[in-house]
C-alpha positions in Angstrom: -20.5 -9.9 9.7 -17.3 -7.9 9.0 -15.0 -9.0 6.3 -11.7 -10.5 7.4 -8.5 -8.5 6.8 -5.4 -10.0 5.2 -3.9 -11.2 8.5 -7.1 -12.8 9.7 -7.4 -14.7 6.4 -3.8 -15.9 6.6 -4.2 -17.1 10.2 -7.4 -19.0 9.1 -5.7 -20.5 6.1 -2.6 -21.7 7.9 -4.4 -22.6 11.2 -2.0 -20.8 13.5 -1.1 -17.4 14.6 2.4 -16.7 13.5 4.0 -19.5 11.5 2.2 -18.6 8.3 4.9 -15.9 7.7 7.4 -18.7 7.2 5.2 -20.4 4.7 4.8 -17.5 2.2 7.3 -16.4 -0.3 8.6 -12.8 -0.8 6.6 -12.8 -4.1 3.5 -13.7 -2.2 4.0 -10.8 0.2 4.6 -8.3 -2.6 1.6 -9.5 -4.6 -0.6 -9.4 -1.5 0.7 -5.9 -0.7 -0.3 -4.5 -4.0 -3.6 -6.4 -4.3 -4.8 -6.1 -0.7 -2.6 -4.9 2.2 -2.0 -1.4 1.0 -5.7 -0.9 0.3 -6.6 -2.2 3.7 -4.0 0.2 5.3 -5.6 3.2 3.6 -9.1 2.1 4.4 -8.3 1.6 8.1 -8.7 -2.1 8.0 -6.0 -2.8 10.7 -5.8 -2.6 14.4 -2.0 -2.1 14.6 -1.8 -3.1 18.2 -3.0 -6.6 17.1 -1.2 -6.9 13.7 1.8 -4.7 14.4 4.0 -7.7 15.1 3.8 -8.7 11.5 4.9 -5.3 10.3 8.0 -5.7 12.6 9.0 -8.9 10.9 12.0 -8.0 8.8 11.2 -10.1 5.8 7.6 -9.1 5.7 8.4 -5.4 6.1 11.2 -5.5 3.6 8.9 -6.9 1.0 6.2 -4.3 1.7 8.8 -1.7 1.2 9.9 -3.2 -2.1 6.3 -3.4 -3.3 5.5 0.2 -2.3 8.7 1.5 -4.0 7.7 -0.3 -7.2 4.3 1.4 -7.1 5.9 4.8 -6.4 8.2 4.3 -9.4 5.4 3.1 -11.6 3.0 5.9 -10.9 5.7 8.5 -11.0 6.6 7.3 -14.5 2.9 7.3 -15.5 2.4 10.7 -14.1 5.4 12.1 -16.0 4.1 10.4 -19.2 0.7 12.1 -18.7 2.4 15.5 -18.2 4.3 15.0 -21.4 1.2 13.9 -23.2 -0.8 16.9 -22.0 1.7 19.2 -23.6 1.3 17.4 -26.9 -2.5 16.8 -26.9 -4.0 19.3 -24.4 -7.6 18.7 -25.4 -7.7 15.0 -24.9 -11.0 14.1 -23.2 -10.8 13.5 -19.4 -7.1 13.9 -19.3 -7.5 16.1 -16.1 -9.4 13.3 -14.3 -6.8 10.7 -15.3 -4.0 13.1 -14.2 -5.6 13.7 -10.8 -6.2 10.0 -10.2 -2.5 9.1 -11.1 -1.2 12.0 -8.9 -3.3 10.7 -6.0 -2.0 7.2 -6.4 1.5 8.6 -6.5 0.9 10.4 -3.2 -0.7 7.3 -1.6 2.2 5.0 -2.4 4.8 7.7 -1.5 3.2 8.1 2.0 3.0 4.3 2.5 6.6 3.9 1.4 7.8 6.6 3.7 5.9 5.2 6.7 7.2 1.7 6.1 10.8 3.0 5.9 10.2 4.9 9.1 9.0 1.7 10.8 12.1 -0.1 9.5 14.4 2.6 10.8 12.7 2.9 14.2 11.3 -0.6 14.7 8.2 1.1 16.0 4.7 0.7 14.4 3.5 4.2 15.4 4.0 5.6 11.8 1.6 3.1 10.4 -1.2 4.5 12.6 -0.9 7.8 10.7 -1.5 6.2 7.3 -5.3 6.1 7.4 -5.9 9.6 8.6 -3.4 11.0 6.1 -4.7 9.0 3.1 -8.4 8.4 3.9 -9.5 11.1 1.5 -7.8 9.2 -1.4 -9.5 5.8 -0.5 -11.6 5.9 -3.7 -8.4 6.2 -5.8 -6.8 3.2 -4.3 -10.0 1.2 -4.2 -10.5 1.9 -8.0 -6.9 1.3 -8.9 
């Protein structure tokens, strides 16, 4: 049996199709985005024809954008710190692997952020369909975040 995605779990928890969006807080959305939704987007866990209506909900979409912008900012800062550290201690063990992992996470969240903003600007879910093919090669990075 396949594991339920975030939207299926929310529908099961609140026993209805759409009203669960009104029951969750912006903080819940942002936390779920960073813990689960973004990972499922990269791993191809959504049929956007079925769940696209949730991504078009302004409050839900806006909180996804906030969460992704936070992740972009965080990993960009971490990336810059590693670059600075590499200049000071170039022989630190595994620094290259850490640097690559952080760069990949930076790229993942930048793509997600840009696609979500594109959805907000166009009110069309088509950009979301492109996330999995673009980022699938980085799925191990987001799964091991």
